N, CA, C and O atoms as a GROMACS GRO file, in nm:
protein
  592
    1UNK      N    1   1.121  -5.759  17.703
    1UNK     CA    2   1.221  -5.855  17.733
    1UNK      C    3   1.329  -5.840  17.637
    1UNK      O    4   1.305  -5.843  17.516
    2UNK      N    5   1.454  -5.823  17.685
    2UNK     CA    6   1.568  -5.809  17.606
    2UNK      C    7   1.662  -5.930  17.618
    2UNK      O    8   1.663  -5.997  17.721
    3UNK      N    9   1.741  -5.955  17.515
    3UNK     CA   10   1.832  -6.079  17.509
    3UNK      C   11   1.971  -6.020  17.495
    3UNK      O   12   2.001  -5.940  17.406
    4UNK      N   13   2.055  -6.065  17.592
    4UNK     CA   14   2.196  -6.009  17.599
    4UNK      C   15   2.289  -6.139  17.597
    4UNK      O   16   2.250  -6.239  17.656
    5UNK      N   17   2.404  -6.138  17.533
    5UNK     CA   18   2.502  -6.235  17.536
    5UNK      C   19   2.640  -6.167  17.584
    5UNK      O   20   2.686  -6.070  17.524
    6UNK      N   21   2.699  -6.221  17.689
    6UNK     CA   22   2.820  -6.162  17.739
    6UNK      C   23   2.933  -6.250  17.685
    6UNK      O   24   2.934  -6.369  17.715
    7UNK      N   25   3.021  -6.202  17.614
    7UNK     CA   26   3.143  -6.279  17.563
    7UNK      C   27   3.272  -6.210  17.626
    7UNK      O   28   3.298  -6.090  17.615
    8UNK      N   29   3.346  -6.301  17.690
    8UNK     CA   30   3.464  -6.240  17.757
    8UNK      C   31   3.589  -6.331  17.712
    8UNK      O   32   3.590  -6.454  17.712
    9UNK      N   33   3.690  -6.249  17.676
    9UNK     CA   34   3.823  -6.316  17.648
    9UNK      C   35   3.925  -6.237  17.748
    9UNK      O   36   3.904  -6.123  17.788
   10UNK      N   37   4.027  -6.309  17.780
   10UNK     CA   38   4.125  -6.260  17.870
   10UNK      C   39   4.226  -6.160  17.806
   10UNK      O   40   4.280  -6.074  17.874
   11UNK      N   41   4.249  -6.174  17.679
   11UNK     CA   42   4.345  -6.083  17.627
   11UNK      C   43   4.294  -6.034  17.479
   11UNK      O   44   4.203  -6.095  17.423
   12UNK      N   45   4.350  -5.934  17.426
   12UNK     CA   46   4.301  -5.881  17.293
   12UNK      C   47   4.341  -5.986  17.186
   12UNK      O   48   4.283  -5.984  17.078
   13UNK      N   49   4.431  -6.072  17.211
   13UNK     CA   50   4.476  -6.166  17.107
   13UNK      C   51   4.386  -6.285  17.096
   13UNK      O   52   4.396  -6.364  17.002
   14UNK      N   53   4.299  -6.298  17.193
   14UNK     CA   54   4.197  -6.407  17.178
   14UNK      C   55   4.080  -6.368  17.099
   14UNK      O   56   4.054  -6.248  17.086
   15UNK      N   57   4.008  -6.457  17.045
   15UNK     CA   58   3.899  -6.433  16.957
   15UNK      C   59   3.774  -6.484  17.012
   15UNK      O   60   3.770  -6.596  17.061
   16UNK      N   61   3.667  -6.404  17.006
   16UNK     CA   62   3.529  -6.444  17.057
   16UNK      C   63   3.446  -6.519  16.963
   16UNK      O   64   3.335  -6.558  17.001
   17UNK      N   65   3.491  -6.545  16.837
   17UNK     CA   66   3.407  -6.616  16.744
   17UNK      C   67   3.365  -6.752  16.775
   17UNK      O   68   3.256  -6.793  16.737
   18UNK      N   69   3.445  -6.823  16.843
   18UNK     CA   70   3.401  -6.960  16.889
   18UNK      C   71   3.285  -6.950  16.994
   18UNK      O   72   3.189  -7.025  16.989
   19UNK      N   73   3.300  -6.852  17.090
   19UNK     CA   74   3.202  -6.836  17.188
   19UNK      C   75   3.068  -6.789  17.123
   19UNK      O   76   2.959  -6.831  17.161
   20UNK      N   77   3.085  -6.698  17.020
   20UNK     CA   78   2.968  -6.639  16.951
   20UNK      C   79   2.895  -6.749  16.875
   20UNK      O   80   2.773  -6.757  16.884
   21UNK      N   81   2.962  -6.829  16.804
   21UNK     CA   82   2.906  -6.936  16.720
   21UNK      C   83   2.825  -7.031  16.818
   21UNK      O   84   2.709  -7.060  16.789
   22UNK      N   85   2.880  -7.076  16.927
   22UNK     CA   86   2.808  -7.159  17.023
   22UNK      C   87   2.686  -7.098  17.075
   22UNK      O   88   2.580  -7.159  17.083
   23UNK      N   89   2.704  -6.970  17.111
   23UNK     CA   90   2.590  -6.887  17.165
   23UNK      C   91   2.476  -6.883  17.066
   23UNK      O   92   2.361  -6.913  17.100
   24UNK      N   93   2.509  -6.848  16.950
   24UNK     CA   94   2.402  -6.830  16.853
   24UNK      C   95   2.327  -6.963  16.822
   24UNK      O   96   2.205  -6.964  16.804
   25UNK      N   97   2.402  -7.074  16.816
   25UNK     CA   98   2.331  -7.207  16.797
   25UNK      C   99   2.245  -7.236  16.923
   25UNK      O  100   2.132  -7.282  16.908
   26UNK      N  101   2.293  -7.211  17.042
   26UNK     CA  102   2.216  -7.237  17.167
   26UNK      C  103   2.095  -7.142  17.164
   26UNK      O  104   1.983  -7.189  17.184
   27UNK      N  105   2.110  -7.017  17.140
   27UNK     CA  106   2.000  -6.923  17.134
   27UNK      C  107   1.894  -6.971  17.042
   27UNK      O  108   1.777  -6.974  17.079
   28UNK      N  109   1.931  -7.009  16.925
   28UNK     CA  110   1.838  -7.061  16.822
   28UNK      C  111   1.759  -7.176  16.881
   28UNK      O  112   1.638  -7.176  16.862
   29UNK      N  113   1.814  -7.273  16.950
   29UNK     CA  114   1.753  -7.386  17.015
   29UNK      C  115   1.649  -7.338  17.121
   29UNK      O  116   1.542  -7.396  17.139
   30UNK      N  117   1.688  -7.230  17.187
   30UNK     CA  118   1.596  -7.179  17.299
   30UNK      C  119   1.504  -7.077  17.248
   30UNK      O  120   1.425  -7.024  17.326
   31UNK      N  121   1.507  -7.048  17.134
   31UNK     CA  122   1.410  -6.948  17.080
   31UNK      C  123   1.441  -6.802  17.117
   31UNK      O  124   1.351  -6.719  17.115
   32UNK      N  125   1.568  -6.769  17.151
   32UNK     CA  126   1.608  -6.649  17.188
   32UNK      C  127   1.665  -6.573  17.066
   32UNK      O  128   1.759  -6.619  17.001
   33UNK      N  129   1.607  -6.459  17.038
   33UNK     CA  130   1.651  -6.380  16.912
   33UNK      C  131   1.683  -6.239  16.939
   33UNK      O  132   1.665  -6.193  17.051
   34UNK      N  133   1.728  -6.168  16.845
   34UNK     CA  134   1.773  -6.026  16.866
   34UNK      C  135   1.862  -6.015  16.973
   34UNK      O  136   1.833  -5.943  17.069
   35UNK      N  137   1.976  -6.082  16.970
   35UNK     CA  138   2.073  -6.096  17.076
   35UNK      C  139   2.164  -5.967  17.069
   35UNK      O  140   2.214  -5.932  16.962
   36UNK      N  141   2.182  -5.903  17.179
   36UNK     CA  142   2.278  -5.792  17.173
   36UNK      C  143   2.410  -5.851  17.248
   36UNK      O  144   2.409  -5.895  17.363
   37UNK      N  145   2.514  -5.845  17.171
   37UNK     CA  146   2.638  -5.901  17.219
   37UNK      C  147   2.720  -5.798  17.291
   37UNK      O  148   2.747  -5.691  17.236
   38UNK      N  149   2.762  -5.827  17.414
   38UNK     CA  150   2.853  -5.747  17.492
   38UNK      C  151   2.988  -5.816  17.492
   38UNK      O  152   3.000  -5.926  17.545
   39UNK      N  153   3.091  -5.753  17.431
   39UNK     CA  154   3.220  -5.824  17.430
   39UNK      C  155   3.313  -5.754  17.515
   39UNK      O  156   3.325  -5.632  17.507
   40UNK      N  157   3.386  -5.831  17.606
   40UNK     CA  158   3.474  -5.780  17.695
   40UNK      C  159   3.614  -5.841  17.684
   40UNK      O  160   3.622  -5.963  17.667
   41UNK      N  161   3.719  -5.772  17.691
   41UNK     CA  162   3.853  -5.821  17.700
   41UNK      C  163   3.918  -5.784  17.828
   41UNK      O  164   3.975  -5.677  17.847
   42UNK      N  165   3.907  -5.881  17.916
   42UNK     CA  166   3.945  -5.860  18.058
   42UNK      C  167   3.961  -5.995  18.127
   42UNK      O  168   3.894  -6.094  18.096
   43UNK      N  169   4.056  -5.993  18.224
   43UNK     CA  170   4.082  -6.121  18.296
   43UNK      C  171   3.951  -6.156  18.378
   43UNK      O  172   3.882  -6.066  18.427
   44UNK      N  173   3.919  -6.286  18.390
   44UNK     CA  174   3.809  -6.340  18.469
   44UNK      C  175   3.824  -6.309  18.615
   44UNK      O  176   3.727  -6.315  18.690
   45UNK      N  177   3.951  -6.273  18.659
   45UNK     CA  178   3.992  -6.247  18.791
   45UNK      C  179   3.942  -6.103  18.827
   45UNK      O  180   3.922  -6.074  18.945
   46UNK      N  181   3.922  -6.015  18.727
   46UNK     CA  182   3.878  -5.870  18.754
   46UNK      C  183   3.745  -5.875  18.817
   46UNK      O  184   3.665  -5.956  18.772
   47UNK      N  185   3.710  -5.798  18.918
   47UNK     CA  186   3.585  -5.799  18.976
   47UNK      C  187   3.472  -5.770  18.871
   47UNK      O  188   3.476  -5.678  18.789
   48UNK      N  189   3.374  -5.857  18.882
   48UNK     CA  190   3.268  -5.856  18.764
   48UNK      C  191   3.196  -5.712  18.766
   48UNK      O  192   3.153  -5.665  18.661
   49UNK      N  193   3.184  -5.648  18.884
   49UNK     CA  194   3.110  -5.519  18.876
   49UNK      C  195   3.188  -5.412  18.800
   49UNK      O  196   3.133  -5.314  18.750
   50UNK      N  197   3.321  -5.435  18.793
   50UNK     CA  198   3.403  -5.331  18.729
   50UNK      C  199   3.430  -5.370  18.574
   50UNK      O  200   3.506  -5.302  18.504
   51UNK      N  201   3.365  -5.480  18.528
   51UNK     CA  202   3.375  -5.520  18.390
   51UNK      C  203   3.240  -5.466  18.322
   51UNK      O  204   3.151  -5.411  18.386
   52UNK      N  205   3.238  -5.488  18.191
   52UNK     CA  206   3.127  -5.457  18.114
   52UNK      C  207   3.000  -5.533  18.166
   52UNK      O  208   2.886  -5.488  18.152
   53UNK      N  209   3.030  -5.650  18.227
   53UNK     CA  210   2.923  -5.734  18.280
   53UNK      C  211   2.847  -5.659  18.387
   53UNK      O  212   2.725  -5.671  18.396
   54UNK      N  213   2.920  -5.580  18.474
   54UNK     CA  214   2.855  -5.511  18.589
   54UNK      C  215   2.764  -5.413  18.529
   54UNK      O  216   2.648  -5.406  18.569
   55UNK      N  217   2.808  -5.338  18.436
   55UNK     CA  218   2.721  -5.231  18.376
   55UNK      C  219   2.597  -5.294  18.307
   55UNK      O  220   2.488  -5.238  18.316
   56UNK      N  221   2.609  -5.404  18.242
   56UNK     CA  222   2.506  -5.475  18.176
   56UNK      C  223   2.402  -5.521  18.276
   56UNK      O  224   2.283  -5.494  18.260
   57UNK      N  225   2.448  -5.591  18.378
   57UNK     CA  226   2.343  -5.642  18.480
   57UNK      C  227   2.272  -5.526  18.544
   57UNK      O  228   2.152  -5.536  18.569
   58UNK      N  229   2.340  -5.417  18.572
   58UNK     CA  230   2.280  -5.303  18.639
   58UNK      C  231   2.163  -5.242  18.553
   58UNK      O  232   2.066  -5.190  18.609
   59UNK      N  233   2.174  -5.248  18.421
   59UNK     CA  234   2.074  -5.188  18.336
   59UNK      C  235   1.965  -5.292  18.291
   59UNK      O  236   1.869  -5.254  18.225
   60UNK      N  237   1.982  -5.427  18.328
   60UNK     CA  238   1.888  -5.525  18.288
   60UNK      C  239   1.764  -5.515  18.380
   60UNK      O  240   1.771  -5.471  18.494
   61UNK      N  241   1.644  -5.562  18.319
   61UNK     CA  242   1.520  -5.558  18.389
   61UNK      C  243   1.466  -5.702  18.404
   61UNK      O  244   1.512  -5.797  18.340
   62UNK      N  245   1.362  -5.711  18.494
   62UNK     CA  246   1.299  -5.838  18.510
   62UNK      C  247   1.246  -5.896  18.375
   62UNK      O  248   1.182  -5.826  18.296
   63UNK      N  249   1.275  -6.024  18.354
   63UNK     CA  250   1.239  -6.093  18.240
   63UNK      C  251   1.336  -6.098  18.130
   63UNK      O  252   1.324  -6.179  18.038
   64UNK      N  253   1.439  -6.007  18.139
   64UNK     CA  254   1.551  -6.006  18.041
   64UNK      C  255   1.629  -6.136  18.049
   64UNK      O  256   1.628  -6.201  18.154
   65UNK      N  257   1.698  -6.175  17.941
   65UNK     CA  258   1.772  -6.295  17.933
   65UNK      C  259   1.926  -6.255  17.916
   65UNK      O  260   1.962  -6.164  17.841
   66UNK      N  261   2.007  -6.328  17.989
   66UNK     CA  262   2.155  -6.313  17.978
   66UNK      C  263   2.213  -6.454  17.949
   66UNK      O  264   2.188  -6.552  18.020
   67UNK      N  265   2.293  -6.455  17.840
   67UNK     CA  266   2.349  -6.581  17.797
   67UNK      C  267   2.498  -6.568  17.798
   67UNK      O  268   2.558  -6.475  17.746
   68UNK      N  269   2.558  -6.679  17.866
   68UNK     CA  270   2.709  -6.691  17.863
   68UNK      C  271   2.746  -6.813  17.786
   68UNK      O  272   2.668  -6.908  17.784
   69UNK      N  273   2.859  -6.818  17.724
   69UNK     CA  274   2.911  -6.935  17.650
   69UNK      C  275   2.928  -7.056  17.752
   69UNK      O  276   2.890  -7.170  17.725
   70UNK      N  277   2.984  -7.022  17.862
   70UNK     CA  278   3.021  -7.123  17.956
   70UNK      C  279   3.035  -7.048  18.089
   70UNK      O  280   3.049  -6.926  18.090
   71UNK      N  281   3.031  -7.119  18.199
   71UNK     CA  282   3.048  -7.056  18.340
   71UNK      C  283   3.173  -6.992  18.355
   71UNK      O  284   3.177  -6.888  18.421
   72UNK      N  285   3.278  -7.039  18.302
   72UNK     CA  286   3.412  -6.974  18.315
   72UNK      C  287   3.419  -6.834  18.249
   72UNK      O  288   3.503  -6.751  18.284
   73UNK      N  289   3.331  -6.811  18.156
   73UNK     CA  290   3.321  -6.680  18.102
   73UNK      C  291   3.255  -6.579  18.183
   73UNK      O  292   3.272  -6.460  18.159
   74UNK      N  293   3.177  -6.620  18.281
   74UNK     CA  294   3.124  -6.528  18.379
   74UNK      C  295   3.240  -6.472  18.471
   74UNK      O  296   3.260  -6.351  18.480
   75UNK      N  297   3.312  -6.564  18.536
   75UNK     CA  298   3.426  -6.528  18.626
   75UNK      C  299   3.506  -6.655  18.645
   75UNK      O  300   3.466  -6.765  18.606
   76UNK      N  301   3.629  -6.633  18.712
   76UNK     CA  302   3.716  -6.744  18.735
   76UNK      C  303   3.720  -6.773  18.885
   76UNK      O  304   3.814  -6.837  18.932
   77UNK      N  305   3.621  -6.727  18.962
   77UNK     CA  306   3.621  -6.754  19.100
   77UNK      C  307   3.475  -6.796  19.142
   77UNK      O  308   3.377  -6.733  19.102
   78UNK      N  309   3.466  -6.892  19.214
   78UNK     CA  310   3.330  -6.944  19.258
   78UNK      C  311   3.249  -6.829  19.324
   78UNK      O  312   3.130  -6.813  19.295
   79UNK      N  313   3.309  -6.755  19.406
   79UNK     CA  314   3.242  -6.640  19.474
   79UNK      C  315   3.185  -6.547  19.376
   79UNK      O  316   3.067  -6.513  19.389
   80UNK      N  317   3.263  -6.498  19.273
   80UNK     CA  318   3.210  -6.408  19.178
   80UNK      C  319   3.098  -6.475  19.092
   80UNK      O  320   3.002  -6.406  19.062
   81UNK      N  321   3.104  -6.600  19.052
   81UNK     CA  322   3.001  -6.665  18.981
   81UNK      C  323   2.867  -6.662  19.062
   81UNK      O  324   2.759  -6.637  19.009
   82UNK      N  325   2.883  -6.689  19.193
   82UNK     CA  326   2.756  -6.691  19.284
   82UNK      C  327   2.712  -6.545  19.294
   82UNK      O  328   2.590  -6.525  19.293
   83UNK      N  329   2.791  -6.446  19.304
   83UNK     CA  330   2.755  -6.309  19.315
   83UNK      C  331   2.679  -6.268  19.193
   83UNK      O  332   2.575  -6.204  19.206
   84UNK      N  333   2.724  -6.300  19.075
   84UNK     CA  334   2.673  -6.269  18.956
   84UNK      C  335   2.519  -6.338  18.943
   84UNK      O  336   2.421  -6.277  18.901
   85UNK      N  337   2.518  -6.455  18.980
   85UNK     CA  338   2.381  -6.525  18.977
   85UNK      C  339   2.292  -6.464  19.078
   85UNK      O  340   2.173  -6.445  19.052
   86UNK      N  341   2.343  -6.432  19.191
   86UNK     CA  342   2.260  -6.365  19.296
   86UNK      C  343   2.207  -6.235  19.247
   86UNK      O  344   2.089  -6.206  19.265
   87UNK      N  345   2.297  -6.149  19.180
   87UNK     CA  346   2.249  -6.018  19.128
   87UNK      C  347   2.144  -6.032  19.018
   87UNK      O  348   2.054  -5.948  19.009
   88UNK      N  349   2.155  -6.138  18.933
   88UNK     CA  350   2.061  -6.166  18.829
   88UNK      C  351   1.934  -6.214  18.894
   88UNK      O  352   1.828  -6.167  18.854
   89UNK      N  353   1.937  -6.302  18.991
   89UNK     CA  354   1.807  -6.357  19.054
   89UNK      C  355   1.741  -6.236  19.122
   89UNK      O  356   1.620  -6.224  19.109
   90UNK      N  357   1.808  -6.148  19.190
   90UNK     CA  358   1.751  -6.038  19.254
   90UNK      C  359   1.674  -5.950  19.156
   90UNK      O  360   1.570  -5.893  19.190
   91UNK      N  361   1.726  -5.940  19.037
   91UNK     CA  362   1.655  -5.851  18.933
   91UNK      C  363   1.559  -5.935  18.851
   91UNK      O  364   1.491  -5.878  18.766
   92UNK      N  365   1.548  -6.062  18.870
   92UNK     CA  366   1.465  -6.161  18.802
   92UNK      C  367   1.510  -6.160  18.648
   92UNK      O  368   1.426  -6.152  18.558
   93UNK      N  369   1.647  -6.170  18.626
   93UNK     CA  370   1.706  -6.184  18.497
   93UNK      C  371   1.727  -6.336  18.477
   93UNK      O  372   1.775  -6.402  18.569
   94UNK      N  373   1.698  -6.388  18.372
   94UNK     CA  374   1.712  -6.530  18.327
   94UNK      C  375   1.853  -6.548  18.286
   94UNK      O  376   1.901  -6.474  18.200
   95UNK      N  377   1.928  -6.648  18.344
   95UNK     CA  378   2.066  -6.675  18.298
   95UNK      C  379   2.070  -6.811  18.230
   95UNK      O  380   2.019  -6.913  18.276
   96UNK      N  381   2.134  -6.802  18.119
   96UNK     CA  382   2.154  -6.927  18.035
   96UNK      C  383   2.308  -6.949  18.012
   96UNK      O  384   2.385  -6.854  17.994
   97UNK      N  385   2.346  -7.077  18.015
   97UNK     CA  386   2.487  -7.120  17.983
   97UNK      C  387   2.484  -7.209  17.878
   97UNK      O  388   2.428  -7.317  17.890
   98UNK      N  389   2.546  -7.171  17.761
   98UNK     CA  390   2.524  -7.256  17.638
   98UNK      C  391   2.599  -7.374  17.649
   98UNK      O  392   2.539  -7.478  17.625
   99UNK      N  393   2.723  -7.380  17.682
   99UNK     CA  394   2.810  -7.506  17.679
   99UNK      C  395   2.745  -7.617  17.764
   99UNK      O  396   2.739  -7.733  17.723
  100UNK      N  397   2.698  -7.581  17.880
  100UNK     CA  398   2.645  -7.678  17.968
  100UNK      C  399   2.498  -7.695  17.943
  100UNK      O  400   2.437  -7.776  18.013
  101UNK      N  401   2.435  -7.626  17.850
  101UNK     CA  402   2.292  -7.639  17.824
  101UNK      C  403   2.208  -7.617  17.948
  101UNK      O  404   2.118  -7.694  17.977
  102UNK      N  405   2.239  -7.510  18.023
  102UNK     CA  406   2.170  -7.489  18.150
  102UNK      C  407   2.095  -7.355  18.149
  102UNK      O  408   2.131  -7.258  18.083
  103UNK      N  409   1.986  -7.359  18.229
  103UNK     CA  410   1.923  -7.230  18.263
  103UNK      C  411   1.932  -7.222  18.408
  103UNK      O  412   1.877  -7.307  18.477
  104UNK      N  413   2.000  -7.120  18.460
  104UNK     CA  414   2.026  -7.094  18.598
  104UNK      C  415   1.915  -7.004  18.661
  104UNK      O  416   1.923  -6.882  18.657
  105UNK      N  417   1.811  -7.072  18.719
  105UNK     CA  418   1.695  -7.000  18.754
  105UNK      C  419   1.680  -6.968  18.912
  105UNK      O  420   1.573  -6.932  18.961
  106UNK      N  421   1.790  -6.985  18.980
  106UNK     CA  422   1.783  -6.950  19.121
  106UNK      C  423   1.740  -7.061  19.207
  106UNK      O  424   1.730  -7.043  19.329
  107UNK      N  425   1.713  -7.183  19.148
  107UNK     CA  426   1.676  -7.293  19.229
  107UNK      C  427   1.794  -7.353  19.305
  107UNK      O  428   1.908  -7.322  19.269
  108UNK      N  429   1.776  -7.430  19.402
  108UNK     CA  430   1.888  -7.494  19.477
  108UNK      C  431   1.970  -7.579  19.375
  108UNK      O  432   2.093  -7.574  19.380
  109UNK      N  433   1.912  -7.648  19.294
  109UNK     CA  434   1.988  -7.729  19.194
  109UNK      C  435   2.074  -7.647  19.106
  109UNK      O  436   2.186  -7.684  19.070
  110UNK      N  437   2.017  -7.535  19.072
  110UNK     CA  438   2.099  -7.444  18.973
  110UNK      C  439   2.212  -7.390  19.056
  110UNK      O  440   2.322  -7.381  19.003
  111UNK      N  441   2.196  -7.351  19.186
  111UNK     CA  442   2.302  -7.291  19.271
  111UNK      C  443   2.417  -7.397  19.294
  111UNK      O  444   2.536  -7.364  19.293
  112UNK      N  445   2.375  -7.523  19.315
  112UNK     CA  446   2.476  -7.635  19.332
  112UNK      C  447   2.552  -7.654  19.208
  112UNK      O  448   2.674  -7.669  19.211
  113UNK      N  449   2.482  -7.656  19.093
  113UNK     CA  450   2.557  -7.674  18.973
  113UNK      C  451   2.648  -7.561  18.946
  113UNK      O  452   2.765  -7.580  18.913
  114UNK      N  453   2.594  -7.435  18.961
  114UNK     CA  454   2.683  -7.318  18.935
  114UNK      C  455   2.807  -7.322  19.025
  114UNK      O  456   2.918  -7.297  18.977
  115UNK      N  457   2.790  -7.354  19.159
  115UNK     CA  458   2.902  -7.369  19.242
  115UNK      C  459   3.004  -7.468  19.202
  115UNK      O  460   3.123  -7.437  19.208
  116UNK      N  461   2.968  -7.576  19.166
  116UNK     CA  462   3.055  -7.684  19.117
  116UNK      C  463   3.133  -7.637  18.990
  116UNK      O  464   3.254  -7.653  18.980
  117UNK      N  465   3.058  -7.578  18.891
  117UNK     CA  466   3.121  -7.528  18.772
  117UNK      C  467   3.217  -7.407  18.794
  117UNK      O  468   3.325  -7.392  18.739
  118UNK      N  469   3.159  -7.327  18.883
  118UNK     CA  470   3.247  -7.212  18.924
  118UNK      C  471   3.376  -7.256  18.988
  118UNK      O  472   3.482  -7.200  18.958
  119UNK      N  473   3.370  -7.356  19.077
  119UNK     CA  474   3.491  -7.408  19.140
  119UNK      C  475   3.582  -7.470  19.034
  119UNK      O  476   3.704  -7.453  19.043
  120UNK      N  477   3.529  -7.541  18.936
  120UNK     CA  478   3.608  -7.600  18.832
  120UNK      C  479   3.681  -7.486  18.751
  120UNK      O  480   3.798  -7.500  18.714
  121UNK      N  481   3.613  -7.381  18.727
  121UNK     CA  482   3.673  -7.267  18.651
  121UNK      C  483   3.791  -7.204  18.738
  121UNK      O  484   3.898  -7.169  18.689
  122UNK      N  485   3.760  -7.196  18.868
  122UNK     CA  486   3.867  -7.140  18.954
  122UNK      C  487   3.987  -7.230  18.955
  122UNK      O  488   4.100  -7.181  18.946
  123UNK      N  489   3.967  -7.367  18.966
  123UNK     CA  490   4.082  -7.456  18.968
  123UNK      C  491   4.163  -7.448  18.831
  123UNK      O  492   4.285  -7.440  18.828
  124UNK      N  493   4.081  -7.451  18.718
  124UNK     CA  494   4.137  -7.438  18.593
  124UNK      C  495   4.229  -7.308  18.583
  124UNK      O  496   4.344  -7.316  18.539
  125UNK      N  497   4.173  -7.189  18.626
  125UNK     CA  498   4.254  -7.068  18.626
  125UNK      C  499   4.388  -7.085  18.697
  125UNK      O  500   4.494  -7.043  18.653
  126UNK      N  501   4.370  -7.155  18.820
  126UNK     CA  502   4.497  -7.162  18.897
  126UNK      C  503   4.602  -7.258  18.830
  126UNK      O  504   4.722  -7.234  18.840
  127UNK      N  505   4.556  -7.366  18.763
  127UNK     CA  506   4.647  -7.453  18.689
  127UNK      C  507   4.709  -7.375  18.572
  127UNK      O  508   4.829  -7.389  18.548
  128UNK      N  509   4.631  -7.290  18.496
  128UNK     CA  510   4.684  -7.210  18.388
  128UNK      C  511   4.782  -7.114  18.441
  128UNK      O  512   4.887  -7.098  18.380
  129UNK      N  513   4.757  -7.049  18.551
  129UNK     CA  514   4.850  -6.954  18.613
  129UNK      C  515   4.986  -7.016  18.652
  129UNK      O  516   5.091  -6.954  18.636
  130UNK      N  517   4.980  -7.148  18.709
  130UNK     CA  518   5.093  -7.214  18.751
  130UNK      C  519   5.180  -7.248  18.623
  130UNK      O  520   5.303  -7.234  18.622
  131UNK      N  521   5.109  -7.290  18.518
  131UNK     CA  522   5.179  -7.334  18.404
  131UNK      C  523   5.256  -7.217  18.346
  131UNK      O  524   5.376  -7.228  18.320
  132UNK      N  525   5.183  -7.096  18.324
  132UNK     CA  526   5.248  -6.988  18.266
  132UNK      C  527   5.352  -6.917  18.348
  132UNK      O  528   5.438  -6.848  18.294
  133UNK      N  529   5.345  -6.935  18.478
  133UNK     CA  530   5.447  -6.890  18.566
  133UNK      C  531   5.574  -6.977  18.556
  133UNK      O  532   5.688  -6.932  18.566
  134UNK      N  533   5.542  -7.108  18.535
  134UNK     CA  534   5.650  -7.192  18.510
  134UNK      C  535   5.728  -7.169  18.384
  134UNK      O  536   5.847  -7.197  18.380
  135UNK      N  537   5.663  -7.121  18.284
  135UNK     CA  538   5.728  -7.088  18.159
  135UNK      C  539   5.798  -6.946  18.156
  135UNK      O  540   5.872  -6.912  18.063
  136UNK      N  541   5.770  -6.867  18.261
  136UNK     CA  542   5.808  -6.731  18.270
  136UNK      C  543   5.958  -6.718  18.234
  136UNK      O  544   5.990  -6.640  18.144
  137UNK      N  545   6.048  -6.788  18.296
  137UNK     CA  546   6.193  -6.783  18.266
  137UNK      C  547   6.238  -6.839  18.134
  137UNK      O  548   6.352  -6.817  18.092
  138UNK      N  549   6.151  -6.911  18.069
  138UNK     CA  550   6.188  -6.981  17.947
  138UNK      C  551   6.115  -6.916  17.823
  138UNK      O  552   6.133  -6.963  17.710
  139UNK      N  553   6.039  -6.816  17.841
  139UNK     CA  554   5.977  -6.750  17.734
  139UNK      C  555   6.078  -6.687  17.630
  139UNK      O  556   6.168  -6.610  17.662
  140UNK      N  557   6.053  -6.728  17.507
  140UNK     CA  558   6.146  -6.671  17.402
  140UNK      C  559   6.265  -6.760  17.376
  140UNK      O  560   6.335  -6.738  17.277
  141UNK      N  561   6.293  -6.858  17.459
  141UNK     CA  562   6.407  -6.945  17.440
  141UNK      C  563   6.369  -7.054  17.334
  141UNK      O  564   6.254  -7.099  17.325
  142UNK      N  565   6.469  -7.091  17.258
  142UNK     CA  566   6.444  -7.206  17.165
  142UNK      C  567   6.505  -7.329  17.223
  142UNK      O  568   6.606  -7.326  17.293
  143UNK      N  569   6.440  -7.439  17.192
  143UNK     CA  570   6.497  -7.571  17.248
  143UNK      C  571   6.525  -7.656  17.120
  143UNK      O  572   6.453  -7.647  17.021
  144UNK      N  573   6.633  -7.736  17.126
  144UNK     CA  574   6.664  -7.822  17.023
  144UNK      C  575   6.562  -7.933  17.026
  144UNK      O  576   6.504  -7.965  17.130
  145UNK      N  577   6.541  -7.991  16.909
  145UNK     CA  578   6.448  -8.112  16.899
  145UNK      C  579   6.498  -8.218  16.997
  145UNK      O  580   6.616  -8.252  17.003
  146UNK      N  581   6.397  -8.270  17.074
  146UNK     CA  582   6.430  -8.382  17.164
  146UNK      C  583   6.487  -8.325  17.296
  146UNK      O  584   6.503  -8.403  17.389
  147UNK      N  585   6.516  -8.206  17.309
  147UNK     CA  586   6.563  -8.151  17.437
  147UNK      C  587   6.457  -8.122  17.530
  147UNK      O  588   6.353  -8.077  17.482
  148UNK      N  589   6.464  -8.139  17.663
  148UNK     CA  590   6.350  -8.107  17.751
  148UNK      C  591   6.386  -7.970  17.810
  148UNK      O  592   6.310  -7.915  17.890
   0.00000   0.00000   0.00000
């Protein structure tokens, strides 16, 4: 049985240390040791099979453990989150989510929880996208104090 942790950031400027710290703490609580960290710098919108996550899941075996910092680190779409969980369930890989303190074991309750959290991540991504698009024309401009 092998233990893997998948850490994903959207840009090279972002740091995985916060994710790593939370994962290590969670893994210690769950008795998971000898964690192999897979670090990926790619948008959560990118298809999961084309990311390092796809290669990781394809090599995993029954009884292996896969830990994520939070559901949004899997993917930013509900469909992709469910596909990842389905692929893991098919291979009998145990999926843990540190922030939500969950084990996604393929049960109906786990699927419902993952769907809700995946949808929340998708909505969050859309809000972020709208905010950054709104700033597009103002990037690099300076504003006087008190000016809107």
